[in-house]
Structures are given as C-alpha cells and as structure tokens.
N, C-alpha and C positions, 0 to 999 in steps of 0.2 A: 655714356656720360663721362665727361672729363672736367678737369680744372685747367683752364688756359691762363698762362701768365700774361697780364695785360699792362702791368706797370712794374718797372724795376727802377727804383729811384737811384739817384746818385748816393754814394756812401755818405752816411751821416753818423756822427758820434752819438751813442745812446739813442738809437733810432726808435724811440717810443713815441711815435706820432701817428696821425691819421686814425679816424674812428675814436678819437679822444683817449689816447693811452694815458694812464695815470700811474703814479709811483707807488705801487703796492708790491712789496717784496716778501716772498715766502721762502724762507731758507733756514738752515741751522736747526732742523728738527732732529731730535736724538735718534741714534741707531735703533733699529728694531729688526726682528728676524721672523719670517713666516715661511713655512713650507721649505725650509732649508735655504731660502734666498736672503741675503743680507742687503739692506738698503741703508746707505750712509747719510742720505738727506732727502727731504721732500721738497721739490722745486715748485710744482704746480698744484693747485687745489681747485677742484670743480665740484659742483653739486647740482642735482637735478632729479627729475622723475622720468624714468624710462622703462618701457615695457611693463608699466603698472606697478613699479616699486621704487621707493626712494633710494637714491644712490649718492654716495660721497666717493670721490676718487682722489686718493693721495697719489701723487705722481712723481716717481723717479724712473721706475721701470714700468710706469703706467699700471698701477695697482688699483683695481676697482672693487669696491665691496659695499654691501648693504649696511645701513646704520646699525642694525642688529644682525650680524652675520650668522647664518646657520649653514652647517656643512653641506646640505643638499644643493644650495644655490651659490654659496660663496666660493668654494674651492674650484669647481670647473671654470667659472668665469675668470678667476685670478690666474689659473694655470694657462689658459688659452691666450689671454692678453699679454701676460708676462712673456710667454714664449716668443711672441712676435716682436717684442720690444726689449728683449733682454740685453742687447748690445748697444742700445741708444740711451741718451740722457735727455729726459723731457723737460721742457720749460713751459711755454704757453700751451694750455690745454683747455678744451671746452666741449660741452655737449651742443650739438646743433643738428637739425633734421635736413641733411643736405639733399636727400632725394624726396622729401615731402610725403613720406609714407605714413607719418604719424608716430614714428619711433625715433628717439633721440640717438644720433650717432656720435662718435667720439673722434675729435681731431687732436693730434699731438704734434707740436713743433719741437724738433730735436736739435741738439748741438752741444758738444762737449765743452768743458771749461779749460782743458789743458791742450794747448796746441800740439804738443808732441806725445800725446797719449798713445799713439800707435807704436812708439818705440818700446813701451813696456807692456802694452796689450795690443798685439798685432791685429786682433779682430775688431778693435774699437777705433773709430775715426773721429777726428775733430769736427769735420763737417759731416752732417748726417741728414738724410731726407726726412720729411715729415711722415706721419702715419695717419691713416684714416680707417676707422673701424666701423663698418656698417652694422646697424642693429637689425638682427634677423628675427627678433621677438623671442619669447620664451627664455629670456635672459641669456641669449647667445649673440656673439659678435663675430663678424668675419673681416679679416684684413683685406681691404680692397685697394690698397695704396697703388699697387702695380698697374691697375686699370685706369688710373687717373691722369695718365699722360706723361710725357717726358719731362716737361717743365716742372710739374708737381713733384716728380721723383728726383730732381736734382739736389745733391747734398748741399747743405748750407749750415752756418753756425747760427741757428735760430734762437731767438729769445722771446719776444712778445708775440702774441697771436690773438686775433680778434675776428669777428664775423659781422656781416651786415649785407644787405641787398643794395650794393652800390649802384647797380645799373637798373634797378627797379623793374626786374622781370619776374619777381616772385620768389626765386630761389636765393639761397644764402651764399655769398662769396666769402673768401678768407684772405686776411691780410697777415703777413708774417714779417717781423723785423729781425735784423741780424746784428750780431756783435760787431760794431765798428764797420758796418757794411750797409748795403742797400736794403730798402724795404721791398717786399714782393707782394703784389696784389694778384690773387688768383680768382679769375672769373669762373663761376660754376656754369658750364655749358650743358644744357639738357636736364638740369635738375628740376625744372618746372613743368615736367610732363604730367605731374599729378596736381590735384587741387590743393589750395592753401588759403590761409587768411592771416594777414598781418594786422596786429593791434598795437597802436601807440596810445599811451595814457597821458592825460593832462590833468594834474591835480589842481583843485581850487582851495579847499580846506586842507587837503594833504599837500605835500611838496609838489612843485610845478611839474616835475617829470613823472610823478606817480611812483617813485622808487619805493619798493616794498609792497606795492599792490599785487594781489594774487588774482590772476585771470583764469577762469574756468570755462571751458566750452564743452558743448555736447553736440555730436553729429551722429549720423546713422551707424557708424562703426564703433562708437563709444565716447568716453569722456577723456579730456586732457586738461592739464593745468600747468601754469608756469608763473614765475614771479618776476616782476620788473626789478632788475638789479643793476648795480653800477660796476665797480671794479671787480674783475675776476681774472682767470687765466694767470698770466705772469706779466706784471707791469702793463696791463692792458685793460681796455674797456670796450665792449662790443656795443652795437646799436641797441638802444633801449626798446625799440619796437619788438614785440613778441611775434614770431612767425610759427604758426601751427600748420603742420602738414596734415592733409585730410584724405590723401589717397584718392579713391573714387567718389567720395561723398560730395554731393552737389549742394548742400545747404548746412549752415550751422544753426541748429534749431534753438540753441540757448547759449548765451554768453553772460557770465556773471563776473563782476569785478568787486573784490573786497579791498577797499582802500585802506591805507594806513589810518588807524583810528577806529576801524571796525565798520564804517558805513559800507553798505552794499548797493550795487547798481546792476540791473538786469536788462538785457536786450534779447530779442527773439527774431528768428527767421532772417538771418543775415546771409547774403549772397557770398559765394566763394570767389577766389581769384581776384581779390582786391585788398587794398590797405585801408584801414579805417583809423580815425583819430577820435577817441572817446574822451570827452571832457566830464569831469566829476560833476554830477548833478544835472547835466544837460543831455548827455547821450552822444550820438555820432555828430561831430561838427564838421568833418571833412572826410573825403574819400579819394582814392586814386586807383587807377588800373594800369597795368603795363601797356606801353605803346605797342600797337600792332605792326 
C-alpha cells in the first residue's frame, strides 16, 4: 500500500485551497514540559476516538494523550510517537483510517518556520517529509512512513493538510499545502482492500451539513463512532463524509445518528463498500459505489 502523488499544483501564495480549507489558526500556546521534552508551541490540534479510547493530540512534536492521562497508557504512547517525530515541526494533523481496518491512524504534515534552521540545528531541516502512524490497536502506533512510496517521503515545507476520497474508490486520500509553494494531492493506492462505509449527513432541522452530528455504527467486530466536524488540522477542512473502516465485516447491523439538538435516527442492515447520504427524518436518500 502506498500514497502516489497525482497532483502537484503550481506554486500559490497561502495555498489553503481544495477540500475547503478555512482560516483556523492554532499557535502561540504557552511553553510546557513533559518527560524532559520542552515544547515551545502547539501548531496542530486533532481529536477523535481510536482503539476504543478518546484522544486529544496537541502537536508540535506530535504529542498524543488521553483526556485523562494515566501512566499505564499515556507514557508509552507519548515516548514512541515523540521519538519518531522529535526532529520535525508539525502543522496539519489528523486522524483517518487509511487502511480501513477500523482503527484511526495519524497523519502529520511537517515543515519548519525558519529557512536556515540547519545552520544552528544541523539535524533539523526547513523542508521535512510527512509522517504516517498506523494504529496497531491496544494503544500502539507504528511509523509506516517509509513504506508509503518515494513521492510521499519527499521533504516539503508543509502547512495545511486534509483528507477525502477524491477518486471515490472507498479509501481516503490526503492533500497537503506548502508554504508559498504547490499543493500536493496523494492518492491512496491499495487502501481499499478491506470493507468500509461512507456516511454523509444532511440536516433538515439541524444545520444543512449535519455538523455536530454523532454517527455510531455496529458491525460484527464491534462499535465505532465519529462526529461530523468542520475546521480541523491546520488552516484546513476535510471532507464532511465519515468513512468507517470495517475490516472483514460484511454488514453494518446498526447505524444511529444523533443530530444537533438531540434527535436520533436509526438504520439497520446496511451493505458495506458504499457511500450513503442520510437526510434527517427521511433516512438514506442516495447511495454510490466505486466504479469497477
């Protein structure tokens, strides 16, 4: 499985475009120290549910922790992910299930703010490759960046990052913008070998995009949930459709949407490997499947 570069745009100033990038800036968060590492600023902020526990990630050196950290789970995760990203500066960051196994993986777009940083810190570069951490379950992540192909590993001065299934083959692709440079669209090749379900919400009494709606699904291997959200990562906004990786599961037995305002809607026995649009109060109003 690799990420192939399929679009490299012409250089554009403040390249926060495609997949609806919006101006949300997270910076200037005070200094803090943990486990002997000093962090001068937090650039990216992501949140989600992965491996069965709620997670917030404050990112400069890609620090990941639970809402209520406890030593048994917090310290090993922090040490492993920090070690892989200690010499990079993260901007755009998000959870997404790139291999559709039902576990949320982490993507990090990197790039320094000082063009001549290598003059004072020889091990640190201005242009830096992105990082991809595969969720192994049991609160463990593996750095799989090197296996994602040459284009994906090319250093860049990255800023914004977002995801979406641009080619409608079921798996999630990644878009990265760069500082005064081109945008890079990376197609996920081979990520759709497992089953999946894409859910797009349309609010009626709630807002039109269903932002804030919580979607819970249940299949043979267990339960998952996610929230429809707007801006996230860094100066970015990903596709509003929620993609659930299902592994080998062949059916979604239950899907419940809790709309903003508290109304709930439940669907049952939904086929996998398709995208559905659910309208508040009506149910499934349209469907699509990947072209063969």
